[in-house]
DSSP file (Angstrom, degrees, kcal/mol; ACC not computed):
  #  RESIDUE AA STRUCTURE BP1 BP2  ACC     N-H-->O    O-->H-N    N-H-->O    O-->H-N    TCO  KAPPA ALPHA  PHI   PSI    X-CA   Y-CA   Z-CA
    1    1 A X              0   0    0      0, 0.0     2,-0.4     0, 0.0     0, 0.0   0.000 360.0 360.0 360.0 134.1   23.4   59.9   20.6
    2    2 A X        -     0   0    0      2,-0.0     2,-0.5     0, 0.0     0, 0.0  -0.871 360.0-137.3-112.1 137.0   24.7   58.6   17.3
    3    3 A X        -     0   0    0     -2,-0.4     2,-0.6     2,-0.0     0, 0.0  -0.799  15.2-158.1 -93.6 128.7   24.2   55.1   15.9
    4    4 A X        -     0   0    0     -2,-0.5     2,-0.5     2,-0.0    -2,-0.0  -0.921   4.8-156.6-109.6 123.2   27.2   53.6   14.3
    5    5 A X        -     0   0    0     -2,-0.6     2,-0.6     4,-0.0    -2,-0.0  -0.859   2.0-159.6-103.7 127.7   26.5   50.8   11.9
    6    6 A X     >  -     0   0    0     -2,-0.5     4,-2.1     1,-0.2     3,-0.3  -0.913   4.4-159.2-105.3 112.9   29.2   48.3   11.1
    7    7 A X  H  > S+     0   0    0     -2,-0.6     4,-2.6     1,-0.2     5,-0.2   0.881  92.8  52.0 -63.7 -38.3   28.7   46.5    7.8
    8    8 A X  H  > S+     0   0    0      2,-0.2     4,-2.2     1,-0.2    -1,-0.2   0.868 108.5  51.2 -67.1 -33.7   30.9   43.5    8.7
    9    9 A X  H  > S+     0   0    0     -3,-0.3     4,-2.3     2,-0.2    -2,-0.2   0.929 111.1  48.2 -65.8 -45.9   29.0   43.1   12.0
   10   10 A X  H  X S+     0   0    0     -4,-2.1     4,-2.7     1,-0.2    -2,-0.2   0.923 111.6  50.6 -57.9 -47.3   25.6   43.1   10.1
   11   11 A X  H  X S+     0   0    0     -4,-2.6     4,-2.8     1,-0.2    -1,-0.2   0.907 109.3  49.7 -58.0 -46.1   27.0   40.6    7.6
   12   12 A X  H  X S+     0   0    0     -4,-2.2     4,-2.6     2,-0.2    -1,-0.2   0.910 113.0  47.8 -61.8 -43.3   28.3   38.2   10.4
   13   13 A X  H  X S+     0   0    0     -4,-2.3     4,-2.7     2,-0.2    -2,-0.2   0.932 112.8  48.1 -62.6 -44.3   24.8   38.4   12.1
   14   14 A X  H  X S+     0   0    0     -4,-2.7     4,-2.2     2,-0.2    -2,-0.2   0.905 113.1  47.9 -64.4 -42.5   23.0   37.7    8.8
   15   15 A X  H  X S+     0   0    0     -4,-2.8     4,-2.4     2,-0.2    -1,-0.2   0.897 111.3  51.2 -63.8 -41.7   25.4   34.8    8.0
   16   16 A X  H  X S+     0   0    0     -4,-2.6     4,-2.7     2,-0.2    -2,-0.2   0.916 110.8  47.8 -59.1 -46.1   24.9   33.4   11.5
   17   17 A X  H  X S+     0   0    0     -4,-2.7     4,-2.6     2,-0.2    -2,-0.2   0.892 111.3  51.1 -63.3 -39.9   21.1   33.6   11.1
   18   18 A X  H  X S+     0   0    0     -4,-2.2     4,-2.6     2,-0.2    -2,-0.2   0.917 110.5  48.4 -63.6 -44.4   21.3   31.9    7.7
   19   19 A X  H  X S+     0   0    0     -4,-2.4     4,-2.6     2,-0.2    -2,-0.2   0.922 112.9  48.3 -63.4 -45.7   23.4   29.1    9.1
   20   20 A X  H  X S+     0   0    0     -4,-2.7     4,-2.7     1,-0.2    -2,-0.2   0.931 112.4  49.4 -58.7 -45.2   20.9   28.6   12.0
   21   21 A X  H  X S+     0   0    0     -4,-2.6     4,-2.4     1,-0.2    -2,-0.2   0.907 112.4  46.1 -61.5 -43.2   18.0   28.6    9.6
   22   22 A X  H  X S+     0   0    0     -4,-2.6     4,-2.3     2,-0.2    -1,-0.2   0.892 112.7  51.2 -65.7 -40.0   19.6   26.1    7.3
   23   23 A X  H  X S+     0   0    0     -4,-2.6     4,-1.7     2,-0.2    -2,-0.2   0.897 111.6  47.1 -65.2 -40.0   20.6   23.9   10.2
   24   24 A X  H  X S+     0   0    0     -4,-2.7     4,-1.2     2,-0.2    -2,-0.2   0.918 111.4  51.2 -66.5 -41.8   17.0   24.0   11.5
   25   25 A X  H  < S+     0   0    0     -4,-2.4    -2,-0.2     1,-0.2    -1,-0.2   0.858 109.7  51.1 -59.5 -38.7   15.7   23.3    8.1
   26   26 A X  H >< S+     0   0    0     -4,-2.3     3,-0.6     1,-0.2    -1,-0.2   0.834 111.8  45.4 -71.5 -34.0   18.0   20.3    7.8
   27   27 A X  H 3< S+     0   0    0     -4,-1.7    -1,-0.2     1,-0.2    -2,-0.2   0.621 116.5  45.1 -84.0 -12.2   17.0   18.8   11.1
   28   28 A X  T 3< S+     0   0    0     -4,-1.2    -1,-0.2    -3,-0.1    -2,-0.2   0.095  75.9 141.2-115.7  21.5   13.3   19.3   10.6
   29   29 A X    <   -     0   0    0     -3,-0.6    77,-0.3     1,-0.1    75,-0.1  -0.414  43.1-137.3 -66.8 142.4   12.9   18.1    7.0
   30   30 A X        -     0   0    0     75,-3.7     2,-0.3    77,-0.2    78,-0.3  -0.009  15.4-157.1 -85.2-168.8    9.7   16.1    6.5
   31   31 A X        -     0   0    0     76,-0.2    78,-3.1    73,-0.1     2,-0.6  -0.943  25.4 -97.9-158.7 175.1    9.1   13.0    4.7
   32   32 A X  E     -a  109   0A   0     -2,-0.3     2,-0.6    76,-0.2    78,-0.2  -0.936  30.4-159.7-106.9 118.2    6.3   11.1    3.0
   33   33 A X  E     -a  110   0A   0     76,-3.2    78,-3.2    -2,-0.6     2,-0.4  -0.900   9.1-165.3-100.3 117.6    4.7    8.4    5.1
   34   34 A X  E     +a  111   0A   0     -2,-0.6    29,-1.1    29,-0.4     2,-0.3  -0.870  10.7 174.4-106.9 138.1    2.9    5.9    3.0
   35   35 A X  E     -aB 112  62A   0     76,-2.4    78,-2.8    -2,-0.4     2,-0.5  -0.993  16.1-157.8-147.5 133.9    0.4    3.4    4.6
   36   36 A X  E     -aB 113  61A   0     25,-3.1    25,-2.2    -2,-0.3     2,-0.5  -0.956   8.5-167.4-113.0 123.9   -2.0    0.8    3.1
   37   37 A X  E     -aB 114  60A   0     76,-3.1    78,-3.3    -2,-0.5     2,-0.6  -0.961   4.6-159.7-115.6 129.9   -4.9   -0.5    5.1
   38   38 A X  E     -aB 115  59A   0     21,-3.2    21,-2.3    -2,-0.5    20,-0.6  -0.941  11.9-174.4-109.1 120.2   -6.9   -3.5    3.9
   39   39 A X  E     -a  116   0A   0     76,-3.0    78,-2.4    -2,-0.6     2,-0.3  -0.902   4.1-162.5-111.4 142.4  -10.5   -3.8    5.4
   40   40 A X  E     -a  117   0A   0     -2,-0.4     2,-0.5    76,-0.2    78,-0.2  -0.904  21.6-113.7-123.5 156.0  -12.7   -6.8    4.8
   41   41 A X  E    S+a  118   0A   0     76,-2.0    78,-2.4    -2,-0.3     2,-0.1  -0.961 113.1  29.2-122.8 107.2  -16.4   -7.3    5.2
   42   42 A X  S    S-     0   0    0     -2,-0.5     3,-0.3    76,-0.2    -1,-0.3   0.555 105.7-133.5 -76.8 154.3  -16.8   -9.3    7.4
   43   43 A X  S    S+     0   0    0      1,-0.2    15,-0.2    -2,-0.1    -2,-0.1  -0.198  76.0  68.0 -70.3 165.7  -13.6   -8.3    9.4
   44   44 A X        +     0   0    0     13,-1.2    -1,-0.2     1,-0.3     2,-0.1   0.481  63.1 138.4 103.8   5.1  -11.2  -10.9   10.7
   45   45 A X        -     0   0    0     -3,-0.3    12,-3.4    30,-0.1     2,-0.4  -0.481  59.3-108.3 -80.8 154.2   -9.7  -12.3    7.5
   46   46 A X  E     -CD  56  74B   0     28,-3.1    28,-2.3    10,-0.2     2,-0.4  -0.681  37.2-156.9 -80.5 131.2   -6.0  -13.0    7.1
   47   47 A X  E     -CD  55  73B   0      8,-3.0     7,-2.5    -2,-0.4     8,-1.3  -0.937  13.9-178.7-119.2 131.0   -4.4  -10.4    4.8
   48   48 A X  E     -CD  53  72B   0     24,-2.4    24,-2.9    -2,-0.4     2,-0.5  -0.983   9.5-161.1-124.3 138.1   -1.2  -10.9    2.7
   49   49 A X  E >  S-CD  52  71B   0      3,-2.6     3,-1.1    -2,-0.4    22,-0.2  -0.986  80.0 -13.7-122.3 122.9    0.3   -8.3    0.5
   50   50 A X  T 3  S-     0   0    0     20,-3.2    -1,-0.2    -2,-0.5    21,-0.1   0.920 130.2 -54.0  48.4  50.0    2.8   -9.5   -2.2
   51   51 A X  T 3  S+     0   0    0     19,-0.4     2,-0.5     1,-0.2    -1,-0.3   0.685 115.1 118.0  64.3  22.2    3.0  -12.9   -0.4
   52   52 A X  E <   -C   49   0B   0     -3,-1.1    -3,-2.6     0, 0.0     2,-0.3  -0.977  66.9-127.2-119.8 119.4    3.9  -11.2    3.0
   53   53 A X  E     +C   48   0B   0     -2,-0.5    -5,-0.3    -5,-0.2     3,-0.1  -0.468  30.2 174.0 -66.7 125.7    1.5  -11.7    5.8
   54   54 A X  E     -     0   0B   0     -7,-2.5     2,-0.3     1,-0.3     6,-0.3   0.560  46.5 -97.7-109.0 -10.4    0.5   -8.3    7.3
   55   55 A X  E     -C   47   0B   0     -8,-1.3    -8,-3.0     4,-0.1     2,-0.5  -0.872  52.5 -32.2 135.8-167.4   -2.2   -9.4    9.8
   56   56 A X  E    S-C   46   0B   0     -2,-0.3   -10,-0.2   -10,-0.2   -11,-0.1  -0.827  83.7 -63.4 -99.8 131.2   -5.8   -9.8   10.4
   57   57 A X  S    S+     0   0    0    -12,-3.4   -13,-1.2    -2,-0.5   -18,-0.2  -0.243 125.2  49.9 -61.3 141.6   -8.3   -7.3    8.8
   58   58 A X  S    S+     0   0    0    -20,-0.6     2,-0.4   -15,-0.2   -19,-0.2   0.337  90.8 166.4 -71.9 124.8   -8.4   -4.5    9.2
   59   59 A X  E     -B   38   0A   0    -21,-2.3   -21,-3.2    -4,-0.2     2,-0.4  -0.898  17.4-165.2-115.5 137.6   -4.7   -4.8    8.6
   60   60 A X  E     +B   37   0A   0     -2,-0.4     2,-0.3    -6,-0.3   -23,-0.2  -0.914   9.2 173.3-123.1 149.2   -2.3   -1.9    7.9
   61   61 A X  E     -B   36   0A   0    -25,-2.2   -25,-3.1    -2,-0.4     2,-0.2  -0.986  29.0-122.3-151.1 141.5    1.3   -1.9    6.5
   62   62 A X  E     -B   35   0A   0     -2,-0.3     2,-0.3   -27,-0.2   -27,-0.2  -0.527  29.9-165.4 -79.0 155.0    3.7    0.8    5.5
   63   63 A X        -     0   0    0    -29,-1.1   -29,-0.4    -2,-0.2     3,-0.1  -0.972  20.8-162.9-140.5 158.5    5.0    0.8    1.9
   64   64 A X  S    S+     0   0    0     -2,-0.3     2,-0.3     1,-0.2    -1,-0.1   0.815  71.3  49.1-105.4 -46.2    7.8    2.5    0.1
   65   65 A X        -     0   0    0    -31,-0.0     2,-0.2    24,-0.0    -1,-0.2  -0.739  69.1-134.0-107.6 147.3    7.1    2.1   -3.6
   66   66 A X        +     0   0    0     -2,-0.3     2,-0.3    -3,-0.1    22,-0.2  -0.525  56.6  81.7 -87.3 161.9    4.0    2.7   -5.7
   67   67 A X  E    S- E   0  87B   0     20,-1.7    20,-2.9    -2,-0.2     2,-0.4  -0.944  80.6 -18.9 139.1-161.3    2.8    0.2   -8.3
   68   68 A X  E     - E   0  86B   0     -2,-0.3     2,-0.4    18,-0.3    18,-0.3  -0.701  54.7-169.3 -89.2 131.0    0.8   -3.0   -8.5
   69   69 A X  E     - E   0  85B   0     16,-3.3    16,-2.9    -2,-0.4     2,-0.7  -0.908  18.5-136.6-117.5 145.9    0.3   -5.0   -5.4
   70   70 A X  E     - E   0  84B   0     -2,-0.4   -20,-3.2    14,-0.2     2,-0.5  -0.917  23.4-167.9 -99.9 114.4   -1.1   -8.5   -5.0
   71   71 A X  E     -DE  49  83B   0     12,-2.9    12,-3.4    -2,-0.7     2,-0.5  -0.900   3.8-169.5-110.2 126.9   -3.5   -8.7   -2.1
   72   72 A X  E     -DE  48  82B   0    -24,-2.9   -24,-2.4    -2,-0.5     2,-0.4  -0.958   1.2-170.8-118.5 129.7   -4.7  -12.1   -0.8
   73   73 A X  E     -DE  47  81B   0      8,-2.9     8,-2.2    -2,-0.5     2,-0.4  -0.979   6.2-179.0-123.8 127.9   -7.5  -12.3    1.7
   74   74 A X  E     +D   46   0B   0    -28,-2.3   -28,-3.1    -2,-0.4     2,-0.3  -0.981   9.3 159.4-131.5 137.7   -8.4  -15.6    3.4
   75   75 A X    >   -     0   0    0      3,-0.4     3,-2.2    -2,-0.4   -30,-0.1  -0.947  44.8-101.7-155.7 133.9  -11.1  -16.5    5.9
   76   76 A X  T 3  S+     0   0    0     -2,-0.3     3,-0.1     1,-0.3    -2,-0.0  -0.307 109.2  20.2 -55.3 132.1  -12.7  -19.8    6.9
   77   77 A X  T 3  S+     0   0    0      1,-0.3    45,-2.3    44,-0.1     2,-0.3   0.420 112.4  89.2  87.4  -0.4  -16.2  -20.2    5.3
   78   78 A X  B <  S-F  121   0C   0     -3,-2.2    -3,-0.4    43,-0.3    -1,-0.3  -0.918  84.9 -98.2-128.0 156.0  -15.4  -17.6    2.6
   79   79 A X        -     0   0    0     41,-3.1    41,-0.4    -2,-0.3     2,-0.3  -0.505  42.8-111.6 -69.9 136.8  -13.9  -17.8   -0.9
   80   80 A X        -     0   0    0     -2,-0.2     2,-0.5    -6,-0.1    -6,-0.2  -0.545  34.4-152.5 -67.6 128.7  -10.2  -16.8   -1.0
   81   81 A X  E     -E   73   0B   0     -8,-2.2    -8,-2.9    -2,-0.3     2,-0.5  -0.901  13.8-172.5-108.9 133.7   -9.8  -13.5   -2.8
   82   82 A X  E     -E   72   0B   0     -2,-0.5     2,-0.4   -10,-0.2   -10,-0.2  -0.978  12.7-175.9-125.2 116.8   -6.7  -12.5   -4.7
   83   83 A X  E     -E   71   0B   0    -12,-3.4   -12,-2.9    -2,-0.5     2,-0.7  -0.890  23.8-149.0-115.5 140.8   -6.7   -9.0   -6.0
   84   84 A X  E     -E   70   0B   0     -2,-0.4     2,-0.5   -14,-0.2   -14,-0.2  -0.946  27.9-175.3-102.6 112.8   -4.2   -7.1   -8.2
   85   85 A X  E     -E   69   0B   0    -16,-2.9   -16,-3.3    -2,-0.7     2,-0.5  -0.933  17.4-146.3-114.3 130.3   -4.4   -3.4   -7.0
   86   86 A X  E     -E   68   0B   0     -2,-0.5     2,-0.7   -18,-0.3   -18,-0.3  -0.811   7.7-160.6 -95.3 129.5   -2.6   -0.6   -8.6
   87   87 A X  E     -E   67   0B   0    -20,-2.9   -20,-1.7    -2,-0.5     2,-0.2  -0.919  12.8-156.3-112.1 107.2   -1.5    2.2   -6.2
   88   88 A X        -     0   0    0     -2,-0.7     2,-0.1   -22,-0.2    -2,-0.0  -0.569  20.2-111.7 -82.2 143.8   -0.8    5.3   -8.3
   89   89 A X        -     0   0    0     -2,-0.2    -1,-0.1     1,-0.1     2,-0.1  -0.464  31.7-117.7 -72.1 147.0    1.6    7.9   -6.9
   90   90 A X    >   -     0   0    0     -2,-0.1     3,-2.3     1,-0.1     4,-0.2  -0.354  36.3 -93.6 -77.6 167.7    0.0   11.3   -5.9
   91   91 A X  G >  S+     0   0    0      1,-0.3     3,-1.4     2,-0.2     6,-0.2   0.811 122.4  60.2 -52.2 -36.8    1.1   14.5   -7.7
   92   92 A X  G 3  S+     0   0    0      1,-0.2     9,-0.3     5,-0.1    -1,-0.3   0.434  98.3  59.7 -76.4   2.0    3.7   15.4   -5.2
   93   93 A X  G <  S+     0   0    0     -3,-2.3    -1,-0.2     8,-0.1    -2,-0.2   0.293  75.3 118.3-110.0   5.9    5.6   12.1   -5.9
   94   94 A X  S X> S-     0   0    0     -3,-1.4     4,-2.1    -4,-0.2     3,-0.8  -0.433  84.1 -78.8 -68.4 149.6    6.3   12.7   -9.6
   95   95 A X  T 34 S+     0   0    0      1,-0.2     2,-0.6     2,-0.2    -1,-0.1  -0.214 120.0  20.5 -48.8 131.6    9.9   12.9  -10.6
   96   96 A X  T 3> S+     0   0    0     -3,-0.1     4,-0.7     1,-0.1     3,-0.3  -0.462 121.4  58.2 102.1 -60.2   11.3   16.3   -9.7
   97   97 A X  H <> S+     0   0    0     -3,-0.8     4,-2.1    -2,-0.6     3,-0.3   0.797  94.2  67.3 -71.3 -29.3    8.7   17.2   -7.2
   98   98 A X  H  X S+     0   0    0     -4,-2.1     4,-2.2     1,-0.2     5,-0.2   0.825  94.8  57.2 -63.6 -31.0    9.5   14.1   -5.1
   99   99 A X  H  >>S+     0   0    0     -3,-0.3     4,-1.9    -5,-0.2     5,-0.7   0.888 107.7  47.5 -65.0 -36.3   12.9   15.5   -4.2
  100  100 A X  I  X>S+     0   0    0     -4,-0.7     5,-3.0    -3,-0.3     4,-1.0   0.922 116.0  43.0 -68.5 -44.5   11.2   18.6   -2.7
  101  101 A X  I  <5S+     0   0    0     -4,-2.1    -2,-0.2    -9,-0.3    -1,-0.2   0.790 120.3  41.6 -74.7 -27.0    8.6   16.6   -0.7
  102  102 A X  I  <5S+     0   0    0     -4,-2.2    -1,-0.2    -5,-0.2    -2,-0.2   0.773 132.8  15.4 -87.4 -28.0   11.1   14.0    0.5
  103  103 A X  I  <5S+     0   0    0     -4,-1.9    -3,-0.2    -5,-0.2    -2,-0.2   0.796 130.6  29.8-116.7 -41.1   14.0   16.3    1.3
  104  104 A X  I  <<S+     0   0    0     -4,-1.0    -3,-0.2    -5,-0.7     2,-0.1   0.778  85.6  99.1-100.3 -31.1   13.2   19.9    1.5
  105  105 A X      < -     0   0    0     -5,-3.0   -75,-3.7    -6,-0.2     4,-0.1  -0.399  64.0-146.8 -62.4 128.1    9.5   20.1    2.7
  106  106 A X  S    S+     0   0    0    -77,-0.3     2,-0.3    -2,-0.1    -1,-0.2   0.517  71.2  62.2 -82.4  -2.4    9.6   20.8    6.4
  107  107 A X  S    S-     0   0    0    -77,-0.1     2,-0.3    -6,-0.1   -77,-0.2  -0.791  86.2-102.4-119.6 162.1    6.5   18.9    7.4
  108  108 A X        -     0   0    0     -2,-0.3     2,-0.4   -78,-0.3   -76,-0.2  -0.643  28.9-153.5 -82.4 138.3    5.5   15.3    7.2
  109  109 A X  E     -a   32   0A   0    -78,-3.1   -76,-3.2    -2,-0.3     2,-0.5  -0.951   6.2-151.6-113.1 133.5    3.1   14.2    4.4
  110  110 A X  E     -a   33   0A   0     -2,-0.4     2,-0.7   -78,-0.2   -76,-0.2  -0.911   8.8-169.5-109.2 127.3    0.8   11.2    5.0
  111  111 A X  E     -a   34   0A   0    -78,-3.2   -76,-2.4    -2,-0.5     2,-0.5  -0.915  13.9-176.5-115.3 100.2   -0.4    9.1    2.1
  112  112 A X  E     -a   35   0A   0     -2,-0.7     2,-0.4   -78,-0.2   -76,-0.2  -0.880   5.1-170.5-106.2 128.3   -3.1    6.7    3.4
  113  113 A X  E     -a   36   0A   0    -78,-2.8   -76,-3.1    -2,-0.5     2,-0.5  -0.965   3.2-163.4-116.5 131.6   -4.6    4.1    1.0
  114  114 A X  E     -a   37   0A   0     -2,-0.4     2,-0.5   -78,-0.2   -76,-0.2  -0.968   2.5-169.2-119.0 127.8   -7.6    2.1    2.0
  115  115 A X  E     -a   38   0A   0    -78,-3.3   -76,-3.0    -2,-0.5     2,-0.4  -0.964   6.9-159.4-117.9 123.2   -8.6   -1.0    0.2
  116  116 A X  E     -a   39   0A   0     -2,-0.5     2,-0.4   -78,-0.2   -76,-0.2  -0.862   7.0-172.0-105.2 135.6  -12.0   -2.6    0.9
  117  117 A X  E     -a   40   0A   0    -78,-2.4   -76,-2.0    -2,-0.4     2,-0.6  -0.990  12.3-151.8-129.3 123.8  -12.7   -6.3    0.1
  118  118 A X  E     -a   41   0A   0     -2,-0.4     2,-0.3   -78,-0.2   -76,-0.2  -0.860  19.8-139.9 -95.1 125.1  -16.1   -7.9    0.3
  119  119 A X        -     0   0    0    -78,-2.4     2,-0.5    -2,-0.6   -39,-0.1  -0.647   7.4-143.7 -86.8 138.0  -15.8  -11.5    1.0
  120  120 A X        -     0   0    0    -41,-0.4   -41,-3.1    -2,-0.3     3,-0.1  -0.879  26.8-109.7-102.7 128.2  -18.2  -14.0   -0.7
  121  121 A X  B     -F   78   0C   0     -2,-0.5   -43,-0.3   -43,-0.2     2,-0.3  -0.262  38.0-108.8 -56.4 142.1  -19.4  -17.0    1.3
  122  122 A X        -     0   0    0    -45,-2.3     2,-0.6     1,-0.0    -1,-0.1  -0.548  26.5-140.5 -76.3 133.9  -17.8  -20.3    0.0
  123  123 A X        -     0   0    0     -2,-0.3     2,-0.7    -3,-0.1    -1,-0.0  -0.844  12.0-156.8 -96.4 121.7  -20.3  -22.6   -1.8
  124  124 A X        -     0   0    0     -2,-0.6     2,-0.1     0, 0.0     3,-0.1  -0.891  12.3-139.4-103.3 116.8  -19.8  -26.2   -0.9
  125  125 A X        -     0   0    0     -2,-0.7     5,-0.0     1,-0.1    -2,-0.0  -0.454  28.6 -99.0 -74.3 144.4  -21.1  -28.6   -3.6
  126  126 A X     >  -     0   0    0     -2,-0.1     4,-1.8     1,-0.1     3,-0.4  -0.297  29.7-122.3 -59.5 146.3  -23.0  -31.7   -2.4
  127  127 A X  H  > S+     0   0    0      1,-0.2     4,-2.5     2,-0.2     5,-0.2   0.877 109.8  54.6 -61.0 -40.5  -20.8  -34.8   -2.4
  128  128 A X  H  > S+     0   0    0      1,-0.2     4,-2.0     2,-0.2    -1,-0.2   0.839 106.8  52.7 -67.4 -29.8  -23.1  -36.8   -4.8
  129  129 A X  H  > S+     0   0    0     -3,-0.4     4,-2.0     2,-0.2    -1,-0.2   0.923 110.9  46.0 -69.5 -41.2  -22.9  -33.9   -7.4
  130  130 A X  H  X S+     0   0    0     -4,-1.8     4,-2.2     2,-0.2    -2,-0.2   0.928 114.5  47.6 -65.1 -44.0  -19.1  -33.9   -7.3
  131  131 A X  H  X S+     0   0    0     -4,-2.5     4,-2.4     1,-0.2    -1,-0.2   0.866 109.6  53.1 -67.0 -35.7  -18.9  -37.7   -7.6
  132  132 A X  H  X S+     0   0    0     -4,-2.0     4,-1.7    -5,-0.2    -1,-0.2   0.887 110.1  47.8 -67.1 -38.1  -21.4  -37.7  -10.4
  133  133 A X  H  X S+     0   0    0     -4,-2.0     4,-2.5     2,-0.2    -2,-0.2   0.889 110.7  52.4 -68.5 -37.9  -19.3  -35.2  -12.3
  134  134 A X  H  X S+     0   0    0     -4,-2.2     4,-2.1     2,-0.2    -2,-0.2   0.914 109.6  48.5 -64.3 -42.2  -16.2  -37.3  -11.6
  135  135 A X  H  X S+     0   0    0     -4,-2.4     4,-2.2     2,-0.2    -1,-0.2   0.874 111.0  51.1 -64.1 -35.7  -17.9  -40.4  -13.0
  136  136 A X  H  X S+     0   0    0     -4,-1.7     4,-2.1     1,-0.2    -2,-0.2   0.920 111.3  46.9 -68.4 -42.5  -18.9  -38.5  -16.1
  137  137 A X  H  X S+     0   0    0     -4,-2.5     4,-2.1     2,-0.2    -2,-0.2   0.851 111.2  52.4 -64.3 -35.6  -15.4  -37.3  -16.7
  138  138 A X  H  X S+     0   0    0     -4,-2.1     4,-1.6     2,-0.2    -2,-0.2   0.913 110.9  46.5 -65.2 -46.0  -14.0  -40.8  -16.2
  139  139 A X  H  X S+     0   0    0     -4,-2.2     4,-1.7     1,-0.2    -2,-0.2   0.875 112.2  51.0 -65.9 -39.2  -16.4  -42.2  -18.7
  140  140 A X  H  X>S+     0   0    0     -4,-2.1     5,-2.7     1,-0.2     4,-0.8   0.883 108.3  51.5 -65.0 -37.9  -15.6  -39.5  -21.2
  141  141 A X  H  <5S+     0   0    0     -4,-2.1    -1,-0.2     1,-0.2    -2,-0.2   0.835 108.9  51.0 -72.3 -28.3  -11.9  -40.0  -20.9
  142  142 A X  H  <5S+     0   0    0     -4,-1.6    -1,-0.2     1,-0.2    -2,-0.2   0.856 111.8  47.8 -71.0 -34.3  -12.3  -43.7  -21.5
  143  143 A X  H  <5S-     0   0    0     -4,-1.7    -2,-0.2    -5,-0.1    -1,-0.2   0.597 116.4-117.0 -81.3 -11.4  -14.3  -42.9  -24.6
  144  144 A X  T  <5 +     0   0    0     -4,-0.8     2,-0.4     1,-0.3    -3,-0.2   0.703  63.3 147.2  84.4  20.6  -11.7  -40.4  -25.8
  145  145 A X      < -     0   0    0     -5,-2.7     2,-0.5    -6,-0.2    -1,-0.3  -0.765  36.7-149.3 -90.9 132.9  -14.0  -37.4  -25.6
  146  146 A X        -     0   0    0     -2,-0.4     2,-0.3    -5,-0.0    -5,-0.0  -0.902  13.3-168.1-104.7 127.7  -12.4  -34.1  -24.6
  147  147 A X        -     0   0    0     -2,-0.5     2,-0.2   -10,-0.1   -10,-0.0  -0.872  25.5-111.8-115.0 149.9  -14.5  -31.5  -22.7
  148  148 A X        -     0   0    0     -2,-0.3     2,-0.0     1,-0.1     0, 0.0  -0.539  38.4-109.2 -74.1 143.8  -13.8  -27.9  -22.0
  149  149 A X              0   0    0     -2,-0.2    -1,-0.1     1,-0.1     0, 0.0  -0.367 360.0 360.0 -68.4 152.3  -13.0  -27.1  -18.3
  150  150 A X              0   0    0     -2,-0.0    -1,-0.1     0, 0.0    -2,-0.0   0.466 360.0 360.0 -82.9 360.0  -15.7  -25.1  -16.5
């Protein structure tokens, strides 16, 4: 028995396999999923990122761009904390490589960022101390004395 090889048939099969492979690659391209989680101690604080409420801590939110974020954390009985947090891109998000990871890489990449915030109990000054300071400032302003703010 003799095997007969047809070059055009081989080429058609090869081309068909290449098209199927590229089609599969195009439908299964991965992406980078970015997620920021803000945790507080104690938990249960209201969390806002860039003046957008994201929820009660621990609160998570997806993000698209890297850079500086303003995080605001509020809870009754605790001092309100406002943080400027810089989120640097990982190595695979540098220009040039980002095209490969966003478009050609066949799997999903997860970029999870966790930001921990310790809340400080709010100190309430006694009323007589606040009134005494107000009287002192009032008398200084009448005398024309300027004091530096605390």
